[in-house]
C-alpha positions in Angstrom: 0.0 0.0 0.0 1.3 3.5 -0.8 1.8 5.9 2.1 -0.5 8.9 2.6 2.2 11.2 1.3 2.6 9.2 -1.9 -1.1 9.0 -2.4 -1.5 12.8 -2.2 1.5 13.5 -4.3 0.3 11.0 -7.0 -3.1 12.7 -7.1 -1.5 16.1 -7.4 0.8 15.0 -10.3 -1.9 13.1 -12.1 -4.2 16.2 -11.8 -1.5 18.4 -13.2 -0.7 16.1 -16.1 -4.4 15.9 -17.1 -4.8 19.7 -16.8 -2.2 19.9 -19.5 -4.2 17.3 -21.5 -1.4 14.7 -21.2 -2.4 11.1 -21.2 -1.4 8.9 -18.3 -0.3 5.5 -19.5 0.5 3.7 -16.3 0.4 4.2 -12.5 1.9 1.4 -10.5 3.5 0.6 -7.1 6.9 -1.0 -7.4 6.8 -3.5 -4.5 10.6 -3.9 -4.6 11.3 -0.2 -3.7 8.0 1.0 -2.4 7.9 3.8 -5.0 5.0 4.8 -7.2 5.8 5.0 -10.8 3.8 7.1 -13.3 4.3 6.9 -17.0 2.7 9.6 -19.1 2.7 10.3 -22.8 4.9 7.2 -23.2 8.1 9.0 -22.4 7.6 11.0 -19.2 8.4 8.7 -16.2 7.9 10.1 -12.7 8.8 8.2 -9.5 7.3 9.1 -6.1 9.1 8.0 -3.0 7.3 6.9 0.2 8.0 10.3 1.9 6.1 12.1 -1.0 9.2 13.5 -2.7 9.3 12.8 -6.4 11.6 13.1 -9.5 11.6 12.6 -13.3 13.4 9.5 -14.5 15.3 9.8 -17.7 15.0 6.5 -19.5 17.4 7.5 -22.4 
């Protein structure tokens, strides 16, 4: 289960992405690390840590 901080941050990020009319392709909880992963527009990858901090992941 995600933490409260992760849940709130995930909602905020998803809301901001959809306000910009960007599609969200995947939202998943990585059980190995405990991080939430959001993939949007097939190339934007965002990772949310259990404390609510987040970062962009560059897959290139």
